[in-house]
PDB file of N, CA, C and O in Angstrom:
ATOM      1  N   UNK A   1       0.834  -1.175   0.000  1.00  0.00           N
ATOM      2  CA  UNK A   1       0.000   0.000   0.000  1.00  0.00           C
ATOM      3  C   UNK A   1       0.887   1.250   0.000  1.00  0.00           C
ATOM      4  O   UNK A   1       1.738   1.415   0.874  1.00  0.00           O
ATOM      5  N   UNK A   2       0.686   2.103  -0.960  1.00  0.00           N
ATOM      6  CA  UNK A   2       1.449   3.349  -1.060  1.00  0.00           C
ATOM      7  C   UNK A   2       0.760   4.467  -0.297  1.00  0.00           C
ATOM      8  O   UNK A   2      -0.465   4.499  -0.180  1.00  0.00           O
ATOM      9  N   UNK A   3       1.561   5.374   0.216  1.00  0.00           N
ATOM     10  CA  UNK A   3       1.017   6.547   0.887  1.00  0.00           C
ATOM     11  C   UNK A   3       0.600   7.586  -0.153  1.00  0.00           C
ATOM     12  O   UNK A   3       1.227   7.716  -1.205  1.00  0.00           O
ATOM     13  N   UNK A   4      -0.459   8.319   0.157  1.00  0.00           N
ATOM     14  CA  UNK A   4      -0.846   9.431  -0.706  1.00  0.00           C
ATOM     15  C   UNK A   4       0.127  10.581  -0.476  1.00  0.00           C
ATOM     16  O   UNK A   4       0.892  10.572   0.489  1.00  0.00           O
ATOM     17  N   UNK A   5       0.096  11.560  -1.353  1.00  0.00           N
ATOM     18  CA  UNK A   5       0.960  12.727  -1.182  1.00  0.00           C
ATOM     19  C   UNK A   5       0.630  13.448   0.128  1.00  0.00           C
ATOM     20  O   UNK A   5       1.532  13.940   0.806  1.00  0.00           O
ATOM     21  N   UNK A   6      -0.646  13.513   0.485  1.00  0.00           N
ATOM     22  CA  UNK A   6      -1.043  14.186   1.730  1.00  0.00           C
ATOM     23  C   UNK A   6      -0.527  13.411   2.941  1.00  0.00           C
ATOM     24  O   UNK A   6      -0.060  14.020   3.903  1.00  0.00           O
ATOM     25  N   UNK A   7      -0.604  12.083   2.909  1.00  0.00           N
ATOM     26  CA  UNK A   7      -0.076  11.270   4.008  1.00  0.00           C
ATOM     27  C   UNK A   7       1.438  11.448   4.142  1.00  0.00           C
ATOM     28  O   UNK A   7       1.967  11.514   5.252  1.00  0.00           O
ATOM     29  N   UNK A   8       2.120  11.524   3.016  1.00  0.00           N
ATOM     30  CA  UNK A   8       3.560  11.774   3.045  1.00  0.00           C
ATOM     31  C   UNK A   8       3.839  13.148   3.654  1.00  0.00           C
ATOM     32  O   UNK A   8       4.764  13.297   4.452  1.00  0.00           O
ATOM     33  N   UNK A   9       3.043  14.148   3.280  1.00  0.00           N
ATOM     34  CA  UNK A   9       3.214  15.497   3.817  1.00  0.00           C
ATOM     35  C   UNK A   9       3.027  15.504   5.326  1.00  0.00           C
ATOM     36  O   UNK A   9       3.797  16.144   6.043  1.00  0.00           O
ATOM     37  N   UNK A  10       2.013  14.801   5.816  1.00  0.00           N
ATOM     38  CA  UNK A  10       1.748  14.729   7.251  1.00  0.00           C
ATOM     39  C   UNK A  10       2.929  14.089   7.983  1.00  0.00           C
ATOM     40  O   UNK A  10       3.362  14.579   9.026  1.00  0.00           O
ATOM     41  N   UNK A  11       3.439  13.002   7.432  1.00  0.00           N
ATOM     42  CA  UNK A  11       4.579  12.323   8.056  1.00  0.00           C
ATOM     43  C   UNK A  11       5.806  13.234   8.080  1.00  0.00           C
ATOM     44  O   UNK A  11       6.508  13.302   9.088  1.00  0.00           O
ATOM     45  N   UNK A  12       6.060  13.919   6.996  1.00  0.00           N
ATOM     46  CA  UNK A  12       7.221  14.803   6.917  1.00  0.00           C
ATOM     47  C   UNK A  12       7.080  16.012   7.840  1.00  0.00           C
ATOM     48  O   UNK A  12       8.052  16.428   8.469  1.00  0.00           O
ATOM     49  N   UNK A  13       5.882  16.575   7.923  1.00  0.00           N
ATOM     50  CA  UNK A  13       5.648  17.705   8.836  1.00  0.00           C
ATOM     51  C   UNK A  13       5.860  17.258  10.270  1.00  0.00           C
ATOM     52  O   UNK A  13       6.520  17.949  11.047  1.00  0.00           O
ATOM     53  N   UNK A  14       5.312  16.118  10.624  1.00  0.00           N
ATOM     54  CA  UNK A  14       5.461  15.592  11.980  1.00  0.00           C
ATOM     55  C   UNK A  14       6.929  15.407  12.329  1.00  0.00           C
ATOM     56  O   UNK A  14       7.372  15.786  13.413  1.00  0.00           O
ATOM     57  N   UNK A  15       7.669  14.830  11.419  1.00  0.00           N
ATOM     58  CA  UNK A  15       9.102  14.626  11.636  1.00  0.00           C
ATOM     59  C   UNK A  15       9.823  15.969  11.774  1.00  0.00           C
ATOM     60  O   UNK A  15      10.661  16.133  12.661  1.00  0.00           O
ATOM     61  N   UNK A  16       9.509  16.913  10.918  1.00  0.00           N
ATOM     62  CA  UNK A  16      10.167  18.217  10.960  1.00  0.00           C
ATOM     63  C   UNK A  16       9.863  18.954  12.263  1.00  0.00           C
ATOM     64  O   UNK A  16      10.742  19.611  12.820  1.00  0.00           O
ATOM     65  N   UNK A  17       8.630  18.852  12.751  1.00  0.00           N
ATOM     66  CA  UNK A  17       8.267  19.480  14.022  1.00  0.00           C
ATOM     67  C   UNK A  17       9.109  18.886  15.151  1.00  0.00           C
ATOM     68  O   UNK A  17       9.628  19.617  15.995  1.00  0.00           O
ATOM     69  N   UNK A  18       9.241  17.576  15.163  1.00  0.00           N
ATOM     70  CA  UNK A  18      10.026  16.907  16.207  1.00  0.00           C
ATOM     71  C   UNK A  18      11.503  17.288  16.125  1.00  0.00           C
ATOM     72  O   UNK A  18      12.121  17.590  17.145  1.00  0.00           O
ATOM     73  N   UNK A  19      12.063  17.276  14.939  1.00  0.00           N
ATOM     74  CA  UNK A  19      13.472  17.620  14.766  1.00  0.00           C
ATOM     75  C   UNK A  19      13.706  19.084  15.132  1.00  0.00           C
ATOM     76  O   UNK A  19      14.696  19.404  15.789  1.00  0.00           O
ATOM     77  N   UNK A  20      12.807  19.972  14.714  1.00  0.00           N
ATOM     78  CA  UNK A  20      12.930  21.383  15.053  1.00  0.00           C
ATOM     79  C   UNK A  20      12.956  21.565  16.568  1.00  0.00           C
ATOM     80  O   UNK A  20      13.787  22.302  17.099  1.00  0.00           O
ATOM     81  N   UNK A  21      12.049  20.895  17.248  1.00  0.00           N
ATOM     82  CA  UNK A  21      11.988  21.003  18.711  1.00  0.00           C
ATOM     83  C   UNK A  21      13.275  20.509  19.365  1.00  0.00           C
ATOM     84  O   UNK A  21      13.794  21.149  20.280  1.00  0.00           O
ATOM     85  N   UNK A  22      13.787  19.380  18.903  1.00  0.00           N
ATOM     86  CA  UNK A  22      15.034  18.850  19.448  1.00  0.00           C
ATOM     87  C   UNK A  22      16.205  19.795  19.184  1.00  0.00           C
ATOM     88  O   UNK A  22      16.998  20.075  20.083  1.00  0.00           O
ATOM     89  N   UNK A  23      16.309  20.281  17.963  1.00  0.00           N
ATOM     90  CA  UNK A  23      17.390  21.201  17.626  1.00  0.00           C
ATOM     91  C   UNK A  23      17.292  22.479  18.448  1.00  0.00           C
ATOM     92  O   UNK A  23      18.305  23.011  18.901  1.00  0.00           O
ATOM     93  N   UNK A  24      16.083  22.967  18.639  1.00  0.00           N
ATOM     94  CA  UNK A  24      15.887  24.193  19.408  1.00  0.00           C
ATOM     95  C   UNK A  24      16.313  23.995  20.865  1.00  0.00           C
ATOM     96  O   UNK A  24      16.970  24.857  21.449  1.00  0.00           O
ATOM     97  N   UNK A  25      15.935  22.853  21.444  1.00  0.00           N
ATOM     98  CA  UNK A  25      16.325  22.545  22.824  1.00  0.00           C
ATOM     99  C   UNK A  25      17.841  22.491  22.976  1.00  0.00           C
ATOM    100  O   UNK A  25      18.381  22.910  23.999  1.00  0.00           O
ATOM    101  N   UNK A  26      18.515  21.982  21.974  1.00  0.00           N
ATOM    102  CA  UNK A  26      19.974  21.802  22.027  1.00  0.00           C
ATOM    103  C   UNK A  26      20.744  23.021  21.534  1.00  0.00           C
ATOM    104  O   UNK A  26      21.975  23.020  21.518  1.00  0.00           O
ATOM    105  N   UNK A  27      20.020  24.058  21.133  1.00  0.00           N
ATOM    106  CA  UNK A  27      20.673  25.264  20.646  1.00  0.00           C
ATOM    107  C   UNK A  27      21.364  25.089  19.315  1.00  0.00           C
ATOM    108  O   UNK A  27      22.323  25.798  19.013  1.00  0.00           O
ATOM    109  N   UNK A  28      20.886  24.152  18.516  1.00  0.00           N
ATOM    110  CA  UNK A  28      21.528  23.864  17.234  1.00  0.00           C
ATOM    111  C   UNK A  28      20.790  24.466  16.044  1.00  0.00           C
ATOM    112  O   UNK A  28      21.010  24.066  14.901  1.00  0.00           O
ATOM    113  N   UNK A  29      19.926  25.415  16.316  1.00  0.00           N
ATOM    114  CA  UNK A  29      19.179  26.062  15.247  1.00  0.00           C
ATOM    115  C   UNK A  29      19.265  27.570  15.471  1.00  0.00           C
ATOM    116  O   UNK A  29      19.107  28.027  16.603  1.00  0.00           O
ATOM    117  N   UNK A  30      19.510  28.350  14.425  1.00  0.00           N
ATOM    118  CA  UNK A  30      19.591  29.799  14.605  1.00  0.00           C
ATOM    119  C   UNK A  30      18.301  30.366  15.206  1.00  0.00           C
ATOM    120  O   UNK A  30      17.204  29.911  14.882  1.00  0.00           O
ATOM    121  N   UNK A  31      18.441  31.344  16.067  1.00  0.00           N
ATOM    122  CA  UNK A  31      17.298  31.948  16.754  1.00  0.00           C
ATOM    123  C   UNK A  31      16.259  32.515  15.792  1.00  0.00           C
ATOM    124  O   UNK A  31      15.067  32.510  16.098  1.00  0.00           O
ATOM    125  N   UNK A  32      16.692  32.997  14.649  1.00  0.00           N
ATOM    126  CA  UNK A  32      15.769  33.627  13.708  1.00  0.00           C
ATOM    127  C   UNK A  32      15.093  32.639  12.752  1.00  0.00           C
ATOM    128  O   UNK A  32      14.400  33.065  11.828  1.00  0.00           O
ATOM    129  N   UNK A  33      15.277  31.348  12.952  1.00  0.00           N
ATOM    130  CA  UNK A  33      14.645  30.335  12.108  1.00  0.00           C
ATOM    131  C   UNK A  33      13.306  29.942  12.717  1.00  0.00           C
ATOM    132  O   UNK A  33      13.250  29.396  13.819  1.00  0.00           O
ATOM    133  N   UNK A  34      12.227  30.225  11.989  1.00  0.00           N
ATOM    134  CA  UNK A  34      10.896  29.852  12.477  1.00  0.00           C
ATOM    135  C   UNK A  34      10.619  28.386  12.150  1.00  0.00           C
ATOM    136  O   UNK A  34      11.270  27.790  11.292  1.00  0.00           O
ATOM    137  N   UNK A  35       9.654  27.832  12.842  1.00  0.00           N
ATOM    138  CA  UNK A  35       9.305  26.435  12.597  1.00  0.00           C
ATOM    139  C   UNK A  35       8.825  26.256  11.160  1.00  0.00           C
ATOM    140  O   UNK A  35       9.184  25.276  10.508  1.00  0.00           O
ATOM    141  N   UNK A  36       8.027  27.179  10.664  1.00  0.00           N
ATOM    142  CA  UNK A  36       7.513  27.038   9.305  1.00  0.00           C
ATOM    143  C   UNK A  36       8.647  27.104   8.284  1.00  0.00           C
ATOM    144  O   UNK A  36       8.630  26.370   7.296  1.00  0.00           O
ATOM    145  N   UNK A  37       9.637  27.980   8.511  1.00  0.00           N
ATOM    146  CA  UNK A  37      10.804  28.030   7.616  1.00  0.00           C
ATOM    147  C   UNK A  37      11.543  26.698   7.630  1.00  0.00           C
ATOM    148  O   UNK A  37      11.933  26.177   6.585  1.00  0.00           O
ATOM    149  N   UNK A  38      11.728  26.157   8.832  1.00  0.00           N
ATOM    150  CA  UNK A  38      12.412  24.872   8.978  1.00  0.00           C
ATOM    151  C   UNK A  38      11.649  23.765   8.246  1.00  0.00           C
ATOM    152  O   UNK A  38      12.243  22.962   7.526  1.00  0.00           O
ATOM    153  N   UNK A  39      10.333  23.732   8.435  1.00  0.00           N
ATOM    154  CA  UNK A  39       9.496  22.713   7.792  1.00  0.00           C
ATOM    155  C   UNK A  39       9.601  22.829   6.272  1.00  0.00           C
ATOM    156  O   UNK A  39       9.796  21.831   5.578  1.00  0.00           O
ATOM    157  N   UNK A  40       9.472  24.047   5.767  1.00  0.00           N
ATOM    158  CA  UNK A  40       9.505  24.231   4.313  1.00  0.00           C
ATOM    159  C   UNK A  40      10.854  23.846   3.710  1.00  0.00           C
ATOM    160  O   UNK A  40      10.910  23.378   2.573  1.00  0.00           O
ATOM    161  N   UNK A  41      11.935  24.036   4.456  1.00  0.00           N
ATOM    162  CA  UNK A  41      13.248  23.624   3.960  1.00  0.00           C
ATOM    163  C   UNK A  41      13.410  22.105   4.004  1.00  0.00           C
ATOM    164  O   UNK A  41      14.183  21.539   3.231  1.00  0.00           O
ATOM    165  N   UNK A  42      12.676  21.443   4.914  1.00  0.00           N
ATOM    166  CA  UNK A  42      12.817  19.997   5.082  1.00  0.00           C
ATOM    167  C   UNK A  42      11.919  19.188   4.142  1.00  0.00           C
ATOM    168  O   UNK A  42      12.135  17.990   3.959  1.00  0.00           O
ATOM    169  N   UNK A  43      10.929  19.827   3.555  1.00  0.00           N
ATOM    170  CA  UNK A  43       9.957  19.122   2.712  1.00  0.00           C
ATOM    171  C   UNK A  43      10.470  19.063   1.269  1.00  0.00           C
ATOM    172  O   UNK A  43      10.847  20.088   0.700  1.00  0.00           O
ATOM    173  N   UNK A  44      10.485  17.862   0.679  1.00  0.00           N
ATOM    174  CA  UNK A  44      10.889  17.744  -0.727  1.00  0.00           C
ATOM    175  C   UNK A  44       9.946  18.533  -1.647  1.00  0.00           C
ATOM    176  O   UNK A  44       8.765  18.690  -1.338  1.00  0.00           O
ATOM    177  N   UNK A  45      10.457  19.016  -2.746  1.00  0.00           N
ATOM    178  CA  UNK A  45       9.702  19.862  -3.681  1.00  0.00           C
ATOM    179  C   UNK A  45       8.413  19.206  -4.170  1.00  0.00           C
ATOM    180  O   UNK A  45       7.404  19.889  -4.348  1.00  0.00           O
ATOM    181  N   UNK A  46       8.434  17.893  -4.388  1.00  0.00           N
ATOM    182  CA  UNK A  46       7.238  17.233  -4.922  1.00  0.00           C
ATOM    183  C   UNK A  46       6.101  17.153  -3.901  1.00  0.00           C
ATOM    184  O   UNK A  46       4.957  16.899  -4.276  1.00  0.00           O
ATOM    185  N   UNK A  47       6.397  17.364  -2.635  1.00  0.00           N
ATOM    186  CA  UNK A  47       5.379  17.313  -1.578  1.00  0.00           C
ATOM    187  C   UNK A  47       4.878  18.717  -1.223  1.00  0.00           C
ATOM    188  O   UNK A  47       3.786  18.856  -0.672  1.00  0.00           O
ATOM    189  N   UNK A  48       5.650  19.746  -1.526  1.00  0.00           N
ATOM    190  CA  UNK A  48       5.301  21.115  -1.124  1.00  0.00           C
ATOM    191  C   UNK A  48       3.901  21.565  -1.550  1.00  0.00           C
ATOM    192  O   UNK A  48       3.274  22.319  -0.807  1.00  0.00           O
ATOM    193  N   UNK A  49       3.379  21.145  -2.704  1.00  0.00           N
ATOM    194  CA  UNK A  49       2.013  21.567  -3.049  1.00  0.00           C
ATOM    195  C   UNK A  49       0.948  21.095  -2.038  1.00  0.00           C
ATOM    196  O   UNK A  49      -0.134  21.678  -1.975  1.00  0.00           O
ATOM    197  N   UNK A  50       1.237  20.073  -1.267  1.00  0.00           N
ATOM    198  CA  UNK A  50       0.306  19.562  -0.267  1.00  0.00           C
ATOM    199  C   UNK A  50       0.351  20.354   1.038  1.00  0.00           C
ATOM    200  O   UNK A  50      -0.550  20.230   1.867  1.00  0.00           O
ATOM    201  N   UNK A  51       1.385  21.162   1.225  1.00  0.00           N
ATOM    202  CA  UNK A  51       1.606  21.862   2.482  1.00  0.00           C
ATOM    203  C   UNK A  51       0.756  23.126   2.539  1.00  0.00           C
ATOM    204  O   UNK A  51       0.732  23.916   1.595  1.00  0.00           O
ATOM    205  N   UNK A  52       0.067  23.301   3.649  1.00  0.00           N
ATOM    206  CA  UNK A  52      -0.685  24.530   3.914  1.00  0.00           C
ATOM    207  C   UNK A  52      -0.487  24.872   5.389  1.00  0.00           C
ATOM    208  O   UNK A  52      -0.127  24.010   6.190  1.00  0.00           O
ATOM    209  N   UNK A  53      -0.721  26.109   5.731  1.00  0.00           N
ATOM    210  CA  UNK A  53      -0.602  26.516   7.135  1.00  0.00           C
ATOM    211  C   UNK A  53      -1.595  25.740   7.992  1.00  0.00           C
ATOM    212  O   UNK A  53      -1.285  25.379   9.127  1.00  0.00           O
ATOM    213  N   UNK A  54      -2.774  25.486   7.462  1.00  0.00           N
ATOM    214  CA  UNK A  54      -3.785  24.726   8.201  1.00  0.00           C
ATOM    215  C   UNK A  54      -3.291  23.313   8.501  1.00  0.00           C
ATOM    216  O   UNK A  54      -3.468  22.815   9.612  1.00  0.00           O
ATOM    217  N   UNK A  55      -2.677  22.674   7.521  1.00  0.00           N
ATOM    218  CA  UNK A  55      -2.158  21.322   7.734  1.00  0.00           C
ATOM    219  C   UNK A  55      -1.011  21.339   8.747  1.00  0.00           C
ATOM    220  O   UNK A  55      -0.949  20.475   9.622  1.00  0.00           O
ATOM    221  N   UNK A  56      -0.111  22.304   8.637  1.00  0.00           N
ATOM    222  CA  UNK A  56       0.991  22.415   9.590  1.00  0.00           C
ATOM    223  C   UNK A  56       0.441  22.633  10.998  1.00  0.00           C
ATOM    224  O   UNK A  56       0.889  21.987  11.945  1.00  0.00           O
ATOM    225  N   UNK A  57      -0.524  23.535  11.138  1.00  0.00           N
ATOM    226  CA  UNK A  57      -1.127  23.799  12.457  1.00  0.00           C
ATOM    227  C   UNK A  57      -1.791  22.556  13.029  1.00  0.00           C
ATOM    228  O   UNK A  57      -1.639  22.254  14.212  1.00  0.00           O
ATOM    229  N   UNK A  58      -2.522  21.841  12.196  1.00  0.00           N
ATOM    230  CA  UNK A  58      -3.213  20.628  12.644  1.00  0.00           C
ATOM    231  C   UNK A  58      -2.219  19.579  13.115  1.00  0.00           C
ATOM    232  O   UNK A  58      -2.391  18.991  14.182  1.00  0.00           O
ATOM    233  N   UNK A  59      -1.182  19.344  12.324  1.00  0.00           N
ATOM    234  CA  UNK A  59      -0.163  18.345  12.687  1.00  0.00           C
ATOM    235  C   UNK A  59       0.579  18.793  13.940  1.00  0.00           C
ATOM    236  O   UNK A  59       0.804  17.991  14.846  1.00  0.00           O
ATOM    237  N   UNK A  60       0.964  20.072  14.000  1.00  0.00           N
ATOM    238  CA  UNK A  60       1.675  20.589  15.168  1.00  0.00           C
ATOM    239  C   UNK A  60       0.836  20.416  16.434  1.00  0.00           C
ATOM    240  O   UNK A  60       1.346  19.962  17.459  1.00  0.00           O
ATOM    241  N   UNK A  61      -0.433  20.771  16.368  1.00  0.00           N
ATOM    242  CA  UNK A  61      -1.310  20.628  17.537  1.00  0.00           C
ATOM    243  C   UNK A  61      -1.444  19.176  17.968  1.00  0.00           C
ATOM    244  O   UNK A  61      -1.445  18.881  19.164  1.00  0.00           O
ATOM    245  N   UNK A  62      -1.557  18.276  17.018  1.00  0.00           N
ATOM    246  CA  UNK A  62      -1.663  16.854  17.354  1.00  0.00           C
ATOM    247  C   UNK A  62      -0.373  16.350  17.985  1.00  0.00           C
ATOM    248  O   UNK A  62      -0.403  15.687  19.022  1.00  0.00           O
ATOM    249  N   UNK A  63       0.758  16.662  17.364  1.00  0.00           N
ATOM    250  CA  UNK A  63       2.048  16.207  17.891  1.00  0.00           C
ATOM    251  C   UNK A  63       2.279  16.769  19.284  1.00  0.00           C
ATOM    252  O   UNK A  63       2.729  16.050  20.177  1.00  0.00           O
ATOM    253  N   UNK A  64       1.975  18.047  19.477  1.00  0.00           N
ATOM    254  CA  UNK A  64       2.160  18.682  20.788  1.00  0.00           C
ATOM    255  C   UNK A  64       1.285  18.025  21.846  1.00  0.00           C
ATOM    256  O   UNK A  64       1.754  17.745  22.949  1.00  0.00           O
ATOM    257  N   UNK A  65       0.031  17.779  21.526  1.00  0.00           N
ATOM    258  CA  UNK A  65      -0.871  17.179  22.514  1.00  0.00           C
ATOM    259  C   UNK A  65      -0.502  15.719  22.791  1.00  0.00           C
ATOM    260  O   UNK A  65      -0.664  15.243  23.914  1.00  0.00           O
ATOM    261  N   UNK A  66      -0.016  15.022  21.794  1.00  0.00           N
ATOM    262  CA  UNK A  66       0.371  13.618  21.970  1.00  0.00           C
ATOM    263  C   UNK A  66       1.593  13.511  22.871  1.00  0.00           C
ATOM    264  O   UNK A  66       1.692  12.578  23.667  1.00  0.00           O
ATOM    265  N   UNK A  67       2.515  14.442  22.757  1.00  0.00           N
ATOM    266  CA  UNK A  67       3.733  14.423  23.571  1.00  0.00           C
ATOM    267  C   UNK A  67       3.489  14.906  24.988  1.00  0.00           C
ATOM    268  O   UNK A  67       4.236  14.556  25.901  1.00  0.00           O
ATOM    269  N   UNK A  68       2.448  15.708  25.181  1.00  0.00           N
ATOM    270  CA  UNK A  68       2.145  16.254  26.495  1.00  0.00           C
ATOM    271  C   UNK A  68       1.256  15.349  27.336  1.00  0.00           C
ATOM    272  O   UNK A  68       1.085  15.591  28.530  1.00  0.00           O
ATOM    273  N   UNK A  69       0.694  14.320  26.736  1.00  0.00           N
ATOM    274  CA  UNK A  69      -0.207  13.454  27.518  1.00  0.00           C
ATOM    275  C   UNK A  69       0.495  12.252  28.082  1.00  0.00           C
ATOM    276  O   UNK A  69      -0.128  11.434  28.759  1.00  0.00           O
TER     277      UNK A  69
END
């Protein structure tokens, strides 16, 4: 079973959110780098059309709540 482009986007956003958080905690990311900038740099070009602020917000909220429970 292959993943859809949207499923791939969700997986990549989730991974980027986690990596961004880890890098930020360790001081390995420049202070002026926003999460959305980091995500957009981490997403392959063929997946970028699937990315929207709404999708990023939804994934971020889910990942944050899952880690906090």
